[in-house]
N, C-alpha and C positions, 0 to 999 in steps of 0.2 A: 692139720686138723682145722686151723683157722680158715684156710682156703676152702676146705670142704664145707664148713659151716657157712662161709660167705656165699658160696655157690648155691647151697640149699636155701638160704634166706632169699637170694635173688630170685630163684625159681618160685618160691612161695609168694613173694611180693608181686611177681608178674601174674601169677594165677589169681591173685586178689584184685587185679586190675589197677595196681599201683602205678601203672605207666611203665615206660621204658626204664629198665634198671641198668646201671652201669657197673661193670665188673672192673675194679681197680687193677691196673697193671703194675709194671715194675717201677713206674715213675709217678704213681698217684693219678695217672690219667686213664681214660677209657682204653682198655686193651685193644678194642677194635673200634676206633672212632669212625663215624660215618664217612665214607669216601667223599660224599658230596659236600661235606662241611669240614675240610681240613684246617685246623688252626684258625677258625674264624674269630676267635677272641685274642689272637696273637697281636702283639704290638710291632714296633719297628726296630726293636733291639737286634743288632746284627747277629747272625748265626743262630738266633733263637729257634727258628723252624728246623734248621739242619740238625742242631743238637737234639731236639725233640724226636726227629725221625730216627736218628741213630740210636737213642735210648730205647725207643719203642721197638725198633726192628731188630737190633742186634741179638736179643735173647732167642729169636726164632731162626737164626742163621743155620744152626746145626740141624734143626728139624726140616728146613728147606731142602737140604741134601738127603736127609734120612728118608723123607717121604718119596723122593725120586728114586733112590736105590731100592726101597721097599717094594716099589711097583714092578721091579724086575723087568722082564721083556715087554711088559705092557706099556712102558714108557715110550717104546718105539712108535706106537700109533700116533700120539699127539706130536712127537718130534718129526715124524715123516710128513704128517699133514701140514704142519706149520712151515716146514722146510719148503714144500712146493708152493705154499701160499706166499712165501717171501721171495723165493728165487725167480719165479716167473715174472712178477712185476719188475724185479731188479734187472733182468735181462732186457725187458722191453724198454725200461727207462734208459738203460745203457745205450740201446740202439737209437733212441730219440736224442740223447746227449751227443752221440757221435755224429749224427746227421746235422744237429744244430750248431756244432762247434767245429765242423770240418775235421773231426778226428782228434782235436786237441785233448779231449777227455772222452772216455768210452766205457764199455761195459765192464772192463777190468777195474776201473776206478770205482764204479758203483758197487760191484760185487765185493771188492775188498773192503769198502766202507761198511757195508751191511754185516759182513762176517766179523770184522774187527769190533765194531760197536756192540754187536750181539754177544760176542764172547765176553767182553768186559762187563756188559750189563748182567749177564747170567752169573758172574762171579761176584762182582762188587755192587750191583744194583740193589736198591731198596725194594723194588717190586719185581720179583723174579718172573712173573707171568707176562710182563711187558715185552713185546717184540719190537726190536729196533730195525729200521730199514730206511731206504731213501724214498722220498715221496715225490709225486708228480709236480706239486708247486715248486719244489726246490729246483727241479730240472728246468722249469720255465725261467726262474731267476737266473740260473747259470746261462741260459740262452741269451737273455737280455744283456747280461754282463759281457758276453762274447761280442754281441753287436756293438756295444759301447766301446769296448777295447779295440775292435777292428776299425771303427770309425775314427778313433782318436790316436791310433798308433801306440797302444799300450800293451805291455806284456800281459797276455790274458791270464796265464797260470799264476804268475806272481801277484797280479791284481786279485785273483780269487783267493789266494792264500792270505793276503792282508785282510780281505773281507772277512774271512773266518776268524782271524785274530780279533777283529773288532766285535764280531758276533759273540765269540766265546767270552770276551771280557764283559760285554753287556749282560749276557746270561748269568755269569758268575755274580755280578753285582745284584741282579734281580733275585737270585737264590739267597744271597747273603742277607738281603733286606726283607726276606720273607714275603715276597710278592705272590708266591704260589698260594697264599692264604685266600686269595680272591678266586681260586678255582671253584669255590662253592657257588659263585654267581653263574657258572656255566651249568644251567639246569639240565635235566634229562631232555627237555624239549630242544634246547639249543644243541646238545650233544647228538641227538638223533637226527636233527636237520643236517649237521655236519657229516654224520655217518651216511645219510642218504645221498648227500652231495658226492661223497667218495664213490658210492655205488654207481651213481649216474656217470661220473667221470670214467670209471672202468668200462661201463657199457659204451660210452661215447668213443673212447679210445679204440675199443674193439671194432666198432662200426667203421671208424675212419681207417683203421688198419686194413680191414677187409676191402674197403673201397679202393685203397691204394694198391691192392693186389692186381687190379685191372689196369693200372697205369704203367707206362713205359719207364724203364730204369733211367734212360737218358733221352736227350732230344734228337738222337740220330734217327734216320729213316729206317723203316722195317718193311720186309716183303710180306706177302700174303701168308706164308707159312709161320713167320714169327708172330704176326698178328693173331693167327689162330691159336698158337700156343699161349699167347698172353691172355686171351679170353678163357682158354682152358684153365690157366693158372688161377684166374679169378674165381671161376665156378668151383674148381677143385678146392680152393682155399675155403670157400663158404661151406662146402660139404664137410671138410675136415674139422672146421671150427664147430659146426653144429653137431657133428658126430661126437666130438669130445665133450661138448656141453651136455648132450642128452645122456650119453652113457655114464658120465660122472654123476649127474643127478640121479640116475637110476641106481648106481652103486652105493651112494651114500644112504639110500633108503633100503638097503638090503636086509636090515634087521627085521623089517616088516614083511619080508617075503614069506610065502607059505612053502617055498621050495627048498630043497637041500637040507643038510644037517645044520645045527646051530653054529658049530665051529666054522663051517664054510661061509655062512651068512656073515658071521662076525669078521672073518678075514676080508671078505669083499667090502664090507662097510668101512673098515678101517684103512685098507690099503688099495681098494679098487680105483680110487681117483688117481693115485700115483701110477698104477699099472696102466690106466687109460692114457695118460700122457705119453708113456713109452709106446703103447700099442699104436696110437694114432700118428705118432712121429714116424713109425715104421711104415704104416699104411701110406703115408704121403709119398713114399718112393716106389710104390707099386707100378705106376704107369711106365711102360717101356718105350724106348725111342724118344724120350723127352730130352730137350736141349738143356744146357746148363742154365741155372736160374729158375728151373721148375722142379720142385717148389722153391720159392724164395726163402733163404735162410738168414740167420743172424750174422751180422758183420762183427764177430767177436774176435779181437786180435789175440795173438799169442801172448802169454803171460810175460815173456821176456823180450817182447818187441812192442812196448807201449810208449816209446819215446823217453823223454827225460822229465816227465811229470814227477817222478819220485825224487828228483834232485832240484825241485823248484826253489828250495830255500837259498840255494847258491845264486839265484837270479833276482832276489829281492832288491838288490842295489840298483836294478834297472829302473825302478820306480822313482819318480821325483816327488816332491812334497805334496803338490796338489792332487796327485794320483792316490797317494796314501790316504789323504783326508776324504777324497771322493769315494773311496772304498767303504767309508762309514755308512753311506746311504744304503747300499745293498746289505751291509752288515746289520743295520737296524731292521730292514725288512725281514731278513732271516730270523732275527731275534723274536720279532712279533709273531711270525709264522710258527716258530718252534714253541713259543710259550703257549699258544693255543693248541697246536697240533699234538705236541708231546703230552701235555697235561690232560687233554680230552681223551687221547688214546688210552692213557693210564686210567682215567676215570671210567670210561666205558668198559674197560677190562676188569673193573672192580664194582660193577653195578650191584645194587642190593639183591637183585634176583639171583645172583650167583651165591650169595650167602658166605662170602669169604670170612675167615676167622682172624686173620693176621692183619696187623696195622699197615697203613699206607706209608709212603715216603716221598711225597711230592717235592719238597724243598731239596732233600738230599739227591734225588734222582735228577732234578734240574741242574744242580751243581755238577753232577757227573756228566751231564750232557754238555756243559761248557767245556769240560776237559776233553770229551770226545771231539768236540768241534776244533779245539786248538790242535789236538793231535792229528786230525784229518788235514788241517792246513799245513802242518809240517810235512806230511807225506804226499801232499798234492792230490788227495782224493776228496770225494764229496762227504759232507757231514751227514750222519744218519740220526734219526730221531724216532720216537714212538710211532708205530704204523697202524693205520686203519685200512681195512677191517681186520688185519692180522691179530691184533692184541685181543679183542673179545673172542675171536675164533679160537685162539690158543687157550683161553680160559675155559671155553665150552668143551674143548677137546680133552681137558684134564678132569672132567666130571666123572664121578664114580658113584654107583648106587650103593646105598647102605644095605647091610644084610637084613633079610626078611622084610624089605620095604614093599616088595610085590611078589606075586606067586607065579607069574609067567612072563615070557619075553615081551609079548605084545603090550601088556600093562606096564611093564618096566619102561619101555620106550615112551609110552604115553605120559607117565608120571614125570619122567625126566624132561619131557618137552614143556610141561606146564607147571610142575613143582607144587609145593604146598607152602602156605605162609601163615604162621601164627594160628595153627589149628584148623584152618579152613583152606579149601582148594584155592591156590593162587592162580588166577586166570590170565595174568599178564605173561604172555608166552615167552619162554626161552626158545631160541631158534631150534627148529625141529629137524636136525640132521643127525640121524643116529650114528653116522660114521665118526663124528667128532666126540662121541660120548663113549668112554670106556665102560661098557656095561658089565662090570666085574662085580660079582656078588661077594662082598667081603666087608669086614668090620672096618670102621674108620680107624686109621692108624693112630697110636698113641704117640704124642710128640713130647720130647724132652725139652720143655719150654715153660714159660710162665702160664698160669691158668688162663684159659680162654673163656669167652662168654658162654652162658648156657646154650646148648644146642637148640636149634629151632626144629620145626616139624618137617623140613624139607627131606624128601626121601633120598637125596643125593648130597654129596659134598664135593668140593673142588680140591684136587690134590695140589696144594700150593707148594711147588717145588721148583728147583733151578735146573734140573738135569735135562729136561726136554728142550729148554732154551739153549743150553750149552751144546747139546747134540746137533740141533739145527744150525747153529752158527759154525760148528766144525764142518758140517756137510757143505755149508756155503763156501767156507775156505778151501775145502778139498776140490770143489768145482773149478777153482782157479787153475788147477793143474790138469783139468779135464777139458781144456779148451777145444781139442779136436772133436769132442762129442758135442759140446755146446754149439760149435760152428755148423753142425748138421741139423739142429732143431729148426723145423719150419716155423716161419712167422705165424702162419695160420693157426698153429697149435697154441701159440701165445694168445692170439685174439680169442680163441675158444675158451681158454682158461680165464681170461678177463671177464667174459660173459658169465662163466661159472661163479667167479668171486662176486660179481655184482648181484647175482641172484641169491647167493649164499648169505650175503650180508643183510638181506631184507627181513627174514623171519625174526621176530622178537623186537623189531623196531615199531614202537607204538604209533609213530607218525605215519608209517607205511600202513599199519593196520587201520588207522582212521581214514586214510585215503581210500582203501578198499571198502570201508563202511560207507563212505560218501557215495560211491557208485553202485552200492548194493540196492537191489530192488526193494522199495519200502515194504512190499508184501512178503518179502523173504527175510526181512531183518530179524523176525522172531526166531528163525532157525539158528541165528548166530548164538543165541543164549543156550541152545540145546547142546552145542559143541563147546569144547574148551575155549574160553574167551578171556578178554581183559576184565579185571575185577570191576573197573569203574563203569562198565556197561550196565551193571545191576543197580547203580545208584544215580548215575548222571543221565538225564534225558537225552535221547538221540538228537533232538533239535539243538541242544546246547553243545553237544560234541561236534555237530556239523558247523555251527557258528564258530567254534574254537578253531 
């Protein structure tokens, strides 16, 4: 009864304009502290932030699983979507790593790292919607380490393992000393710039990959027929990549089609992208009479033929003292990279626009990341961390419409795209891809957990659960045993999917929206206000926005 009275009083105070009301949680703190301001009043007392995260998050652990299982078969849509969003970059990064280290490390190491860390995060992590994977900057660090070891006659894999020991230790110390409290200094502006950088990197890698399809595999001479097939491979790769890009973008907008029945449109929107990856991979093999190497495929090794990287611990004695201390330098670089990348990924996956109800756990998750890093070093695989743009994509994929929020499917999608905020239309766009939104008309599930803050006016809610992350990590692990299939995937399909992910990460990014506004014809800018738009366009002059 006290909790009901407290909630009623909070709603009444909010209606009276008393400002933002805090709903006291299990430890006397805000049950849903603002993600952008975690522990900003916290001191340097060791383990203070970790203890706070555990106290805040533990009461919701049961509901994390309950919400996932209550979704029944509908949970397969976000799980499948984020699985493809995670495995395709992992395969490409594995190819880059293999090329840059002469096969010392390869796609098996990358895929195993993503699967293992994702599995542990889904079970033990504080933020279940966070997606764990290997990022492009880490691959670059590993390439530079290989060059250093090759020039100085150092055991590369042993050196990489010691590097992860240093990095894991530094991250653990940072988590214990509550350094994640400074995540609030990463504003939305800086986070969106970083997100836009990742989108540019995906597009850049896709373009570089397609250009490489025209190049020879080696320096040996070739006759006229081989030259013709190489040109054909390049042009064919561009067609395959663009075909996958266009059909995937078409499928994710299927909910707005006027064609077919609703259940067909829903299936195409939720699973069409995955089907397109399979379809275009098969189309790549249609040309007859082609030589080997057309199309070019992944160099993915057999699971049980990956060298002795799994037994790297037995070779640590090969390193001398100066090499052990030299590993501190790349270890520090990885620590700084992960502090920013991991926390910003978690932050962007918990934006205010999503209206999440459960607490964050930055300090606790960063401590877990240090354990993942140590464990990865012991196994001789790469360390994984929070991924962009997969994490916010996963959150959007778990969106569900509330019952009676809208009256028809077209309006349903429109409202999910733009949301509502505090009684008026919220015009800061959520990304508008219907495929990632489970448009299921149902009541919000009741959770056996401490009282949550009063509901806002958003017509949707996010299913904050662990099951989709668990399923995608299990699928990643299962692919390790499907290496004969992975070895048949054309590289051009990867480049097409990279372009798809680059474009998919742009909607909802206000920095990108302002860039579009910058190049909009001044005579047409008034039309922007007639369509769903960002809220600040109604109060901030256009000239000020352009200066900003």
